[in-house]
TORVEXVEX-885394 format. One record per residue (C-alpha): residue number from 1; y, x, z. Coordinates in Angstrom, 2 decimals. Layout:
{node NUM, {Y, X, Z}}
...
REM end
This chain:
{node 1, {119.82, -31.88, -112.80}}
{node 2, {119.82, -31.26, -109.07}}
{node 3, {116.81, -33.53, -108.70}}
{node 4, {114.91, -31.46, -111.26}}
{node 5, {115.79, -28.26, -109.42}}
{node 6, {114.51, -29.60, -106.12}}
{node 7, {111.18, -30.87, -107.47}}
{node 8, {108.30, -28.97, -105.83}}
{node 9, {106.42, -26.50, -107.95}}
{node 10, {102.89, -27.71, -108.78}}
{node 11, {100.18, -25.87, -106.88}}
{node 12, {97.90, -23.60, -108.88}}
{node 13, {94.39, -24.73, -109.79}}
{node 14, {92.83, -22.02, -107.60}}
{node 15, {95.00, -22.85, -104.59}}
{node 16, {94.32, -26.57, -104.89}}
{node 17, {90.56, -26.10, -105.14}}
{node 18, {90.56, -23.69, -102.20}}
{node 19, {92.28, -26.31, -100.03}}
{node 20, {89.92, -29.10, -101.05}}
{node 21, {86.83, -26.93, -100.63}}
{node 22, {88.01, -26.08, -97.11}}
{node 23, {88.62, -29.78, -96.45}}
{node 24, {85.10, -30.73, -97.54}}
{node 25, {83.49, -27.92, -95.55}}
{node 26, {85.36, -29.03, -92.41}}
{node 27, {84.15, -32.58, -92.96}}
{node 28, {80.57, -31.26, -93.29}}
{node 29, {80.86, -29.28, -90.06}}
{node 30, {82.11, -32.37, -88.24}}
{node 31, {79.22, -34.48, -89.56}}
{node 32, {76.45, -32.53, -87.85}}
{node 33, {74.04, -35.49, -87.93}}
{node 34, {74.11, -35.63, -91.73}}
{node 35, {73.60, -31.87, -92.03}}
{node 36, {70.71, -31.89, -89.58}}
{node 37, {69.06, -34.81, -91.36}}
{node 38, {69.31, -32.97, -94.70}}
{node 39, {67.39, -30.11, -93.08}}
{node 40, {65.01, -31.94, -90.75}}
{node 41, {63.70, -34.53, -93.21}}
{node 42, {62.38, -31.98, -95.77}}
{node 43, {60.98, -29.85, -92.92}}
{node 44, {59.19, -32.89, -91.47}}
{node 45, {57.78, -33.75, -94.91}}
{node 46, {56.60, -30.16, -95.36}}
{node 47, {54.84, -30.21, -91.98}}
{node 48, {53.36, -33.63, -92.75}}
{node 49, {51.92, -32.58, -96.10}}
{node 50, {50.80, -29.17, -94.82}}
{node 51, {49.05, -30.23, -91.62}}
{node 52, {48.11, -33.88, -92.27}}
{node 53, {47.39, -34.09, -96.01}}
{node 54, {47.01, -30.41, -96.85}}
{node 55, {43.39, -30.12, -95.74}}
{node 56, {42.35, -32.96, -98.02}}
{node 57, {44.45, -31.79, -100.96}}
{node 58, {43.46, -28.12, -100.68}}
{node 59, {40.60, -27.28, -98.28}}
{node 60, {41.29, -23.54, -98.74}}
{node 61, {44.36, -23.84, -96.52}}
{node 62, {46.77, -22.57, -99.18}}
{node 63, {48.43, -25.91, -99.82}}
{node 64, {51.63, -24.74, -98.12}}
{node 65, {52.12, -22.21, -100.95}}
{node 66, {51.86, -25.04, -103.46}}
{node 67, {54.09, -27.57, -101.75}}
{node 68, {57.06, -25.42, -100.63}}
{node 69, {58.77, -25.22, -104.10}}
{node 70, {58.75, -29.01, -104.25}}
{node 71, {60.07, -29.28, -100.70}}
{node 72, {62.92, -26.91, -101.63}}
{node 73, {64.02, -29.27, -104.40}}
{node 74, {63.55, -32.28, -102.16}}
{node 75, {65.83, -30.59, -99.62}}
{node 76, {68.43, -29.96, -102.34}}
{node 77, {68.20, -33.57, -103.46}}
{node 78, {68.72, -34.98, -99.97}}
{node 79, {71.66, -32.65, -99.41}}
{node 80, {73.27, -33.49, -102.73}}
{node 81, {72.91, -37.23, -102.25}}
{node 82, {75.48, -37.20, -99.45}}
{node 83, {78.07, -36.17, -102.06}}
{node 84, {77.90, -39.66, -103.56}}
{node 85, {78.80, -41.19, -100.21}}
{node 86, {81.62, -38.69, -99.55}}
{node 87, {83.16, -39.23, -102.98}}
{node 88, {82.87, -43.02, -102.71}}
{node 89, {84.59, -42.88, -99.32}}
{node 90, {87.51, -40.93, -100.75}}
{node 91, {87.84, -43.32, -103.68}}
{node 92, {87.87, -46.44, -101.49}}
{node 93, {89.91, -45.42, -98.43}}
{node 94, {93.19, -44.92, -100.31}}
{node 95, {93.47, -41.16, -99.88}}
{node 96, {93.37, -40.55, -103.64}}
{node 97, {96.61, -42.50, -103.98}}
{node 98, {98.20, -40.13, -101.46}}
{node 99, {96.96, -37.12, -103.38}}
{node 100, {98.47, -38.52, -106.58}}
{node 101, {101.94, -38.33, -105.04}}
{node 102, {101.54, -34.58, -104.50}}
{node 103, {102.11, -31.84, -107.11}}
{node 104, {98.39, -31.06, -107.31}}
{node 105, {95.42, -31.79, -109.53}}
{node 106, {93.73, -34.60, -107.60}}
{node 107, {90.43, -34.08, -109.47}}
{node 108, {90.07, -31.06, -107.18}}
{node 109, {88.94, -33.46, -104.45}}
{node 110, {85.71, -33.83, -106.46}}
{node 111, {85.25, -30.10, -107.06}}
{node 112, {85.84, -29.58, -103.36}}
{node 113, {82.97, -31.91, -102.52}}
{node 114, {80.73, -30.17, -105.07}}
{node 115, {81.45, -26.67, -103.77}}
{node 116, {80.96, -27.73, -100.15}}
{node 117, {77.69, -29.44, -101.08}}
{node 118, {76.47, -26.25, -102.77}}
{node 119, {77.21, -24.19, -99.64}}
{node 120, {75.64, -26.82, -97.38}}
{node 121, {72.51, -27.06, -99.54}}
{node 122, {72.02, -23.32, -99.78}}
{node 123, {72.17, -23.11, -95.98}}
{node 124, {69.64, -25.94, -95.66}}
{node 125, {67.39, -24.32, -98.28}}
{node 126, {67.38, -21.02, -96.38}}
{node 127, {66.40, -22.81, -93.19}}
{node 128, {63.60, -24.72, -94.95}}
{node 129, {62.24, -21.47, -96.43}}
{node 130, {62.43, -19.88, -92.98}}
{node 131, {60.34, -22.67, -91.45}}
{node 132, {57.92, -22.46, -94.38}}
{node 133, {57.37, -18.76, -93.69}}
{node 134, {56.58, -19.61, -90.08}}
{node 135, {53.87, -22.12, -91.09}}
{node 136, {52.15, -19.81, -93.58}}
{node 137, {54.17, -19.72, -96.81}}
{node 138, {53.48, -16.33, -98.43}}
{node 139, {55.39, -15.76, -101.68}}
{node 140, {54.59, -12.62, -103.67}}
{node 141, {57.83, -12.53, -105.66}}
{node 142, {59.70, -9.34, -106.44}}
{node 143, {63.41, -9.00, -105.73}}
{node 144, {64.24, -9.91, -109.35}}
{node 145, {61.97, -12.95, -109.19}}
{node 146, {63.64, -14.08, -105.97}}
{node 147, {67.02, -13.80, -107.71}}
{node 148, {65.69, -15.85, -110.61}}
{node 149, {64.35, -18.54, -108.28}}
{node 150, {67.64, -18.67, -106.37}}
{node 151, {69.52, -18.97, -109.66}}
{node 152, {67.37, -21.93, -110.73}}
{node 153, {67.86, -23.57, -107.32}}
{node 154, {71.65, -23.13, -107.54}}
{node 155, {71.69, -24.60, -111.06}}
{node 156, {69.62, -27.56, -109.86}}
{node 157, {71.89, -28.16, -106.85}}
{node 158, {75.03, -28.05, -109.02}}
{node 159, {73.49, -30.42, -111.55}}
{node 160, {72.44, -33.05, -109.03}}
{node 161, {75.61, -32.68, -106.96}}
{node 162, {77.78, -33.44, -109.99}}
{node 163, {75.44, -36.32, -110.87}}
{node 164, {75.72, -37.76, -107.35}}
{node 165, {79.50, -37.25, -107.47}}
{node 166, {79.62, -39.36, -110.64}}
{node 167, {77.54, -42.05, -108.93}}
{node 168, {79.98, -42.01, -106.02}}
{node 169, {82.87, -42.49, -108.44}}
{node 170, {81.46, -45.49, -110.29}}
{node 171, {80.13, -47.40, -107.28}}
{node 172, {82.29, -49.77, -105.29}}
{node 173, {81.51, -48.58, -101.77}}
{node 174, {79.84, -45.75, -99.81}}
{node 175, {76.86, -47.99, -98.98}}
{node 176, {76.31, -48.77, -102.67}}
{node 177, {76.59, -45.09, -103.52}}
{node 178, {73.95, -44.32, -100.91}}
{node 179, {71.61, -46.93, -102.37}}
{node 180, {71.96, -45.82, -105.99}}
{node 181, {71.67, -42.16, -105.04}}
{node 182, {68.55, -42.77, -103.00}}
{node 183, {66.75, -44.02, -106.12}}
{node 184, {66.99, -40.54, -107.68}}
{node 185, {65.26, -39.01, -104.67}}
{node 186, {61.97, -40.59, -105.79}}
{node 187, {61.77, -38.31, -108.84}}
{node 188, {60.14, -35.38, -106.96}}
{node 189, {57.31, -37.69, -105.88}}
{node 190, {56.61, -38.44, -109.57}}
{node 191, {56.39, -34.76, -110.49}}
{node 192, {54.19, -31.75, -109.71}}
{node 193, {55.92, -31.28, -106.35}}
{node 194, {52.98, -32.41, -104.20}}
{node 195, {49.98, -32.60, -106.53}}
{node 196, {49.21, -31.27, -110.03}}
{node 197, {50.19, -33.78, -112.67}}
{node 198, {46.68, -33.70, -114.20}}
{node 199, {45.37, -35.47, -111.08}}
{node 200, {47.64, -38.46, -111.72}}
{node 201, {46.67, -41.55, -113.73}}
{node 202, {46.87, -40.88, -117.46}}
{node 203, {49.64, -43.43, -117.95}}
{node 204, {51.82, -41.56, -115.43}}
{node 205, {51.14, -38.02, -116.61}}
{node 206, {53.43, -38.32, -119.63}}
{node 207, {56.43, -39.18, -117.48}}
{node 208, {55.54, -36.66, -114.75}}
{node 209, {55.18, -33.80, -117.23}}
{node 210, {58.38, -34.48, -119.15}}
{node 211, {60.87, -35.52, -116.48}}
{node 212, {63.47, -32.88, -115.40}}
{node 213, {62.04, -32.15, -111.94}}
{node 214, {58.60, -30.89, -113.00}}
{node 215, {59.73, -27.88, -115.11}}
{node 216, {62.21, -26.87, -112.40}}
{node 217, {59.48, -26.96, -109.74}}
{node 218, {56.99, -25.11, -111.96}}
{node 219, {59.60, -22.44, -112.71}}
{node 220, {60.37, -21.89, -109.02}}
{node 221, {56.64, -21.95, -108.19}}
{node 222, {55.90, -19.43, -110.91}}
{node 223, {58.67, -17.07, -109.84}}
{node 224, {57.76, -17.21, -106.14}}
{node 225, {53.97, -17.46, -106.32}}
{node 226, {53.13, -15.69, -109.56}}
{node 227, {51.74, -18.72, -111.40}}
{node 228, {52.41, -18.91, -115.16}}
{node 229, {55.94, -20.07, -115.94}}
{node 230, {55.29, -20.40, -119.69}}
{node 231, {57.84, -22.69, -121.36}}
{node 232, {58.87, -24.35, -118.08}}
{node 233, {61.71, -21.89, -117.51}}
{node 234, {63.46, -22.85, -120.74}}
{node 235, {62.88, -26.55, -120.12}}
{node 236, {64.26, -26.23, -116.59}}
{node 237, {67.43, -24.49, -117.77}}
{node 238, {67.79, -26.87, -120.71}}
{node 239, {67.37, -30.04, -118.65}}
{node 240, {69.74, -28.85, -115.94}}
{node 241, {72.37, -27.64, -118.42}}
{node 242, {72.40, -30.90, -120.39}}
{node 243, {72.52, -33.04, -117.24}}
{node 244, {75.22, -30.81, -115.74}}
{node 245, {77.49, -31.14, -118.78}}
{node 246, {76.91, -34.89, -118.96}}
{node 247, {77.53, -35.33, -115.23}}
{node 248, {80.79, -33.35, -115.29}}
{node 249, {81.98, -35.35, -118.30}}
{node 250, {81.02, -38.60, -116.57}}
{node 251, {82.90, -37.50, -113.46}}
{node 252, {86.07, -36.69, -115.39}}
{node 253, {86.06, -40.00, -117.27}}
{node 254, {85.24, -42.05, -114.17}}
{node 255, {87.86, -40.28, -112.07}}
{node 256, {90.62, -40.85, -114.64}}
{node 257, {89.71, -44.53, -114.83}}
{node 258, {89.51, -44.98, -111.06}}
{node 259, {92.66, -42.97, -110.24}}
{node 260, {94.69, -44.66, -112.98}}
{node 261, {95.46, -41.43, -114.85}}
REM end
């Protein structure tokens, strides 16, 4: 009876997640190289396509307005991919076993990584948009359209962060997680991110038009640049919602199997 009375009270869900979110943010701030790479690589690609390839792709000089929505998603993808490595590190270095001995919900270590990744990616996205404005990006979106574009970007970041978290859980090491996650980063190149899909070979257009990235890019492009969104908005929300639910479910199942609960 005395032992039961001295057992620590389990921490609340909100308190546990707050602690793990703070932990993941501190880890991000300490890993400045990873944060800078998540920002610099998309910026370098944007400058490369704008100044090297842009003249050939669009002689009018407006290619930067076309390419920036794709670069925004590429930035979000690079930033989210580090989640797979962070989660795999936690699952292989023994710290999860330590968390299991505490009166907390250890799954919060995953939600902490996801929340920190969202904050990190939004910061990187703002910096990429800032550089884009300096090199000639001129959106004509209203305040409501900006809010809509930001909402789609947040939904995309959450979806891919949970997906990368699941990849980190099922792989055996951080290096393997990095390799598997990197494969997903090729999807923007097989979409309308850099060129219209109707300029691609006919055998590739079917995949490019119907994969999840293309409707997301076309939705963001339409909201920011005034191009027709048409049905792309619904497809973007639908794709992201389905993948988000599947990724969260995959994470929960994989975490229970890996943590032995």
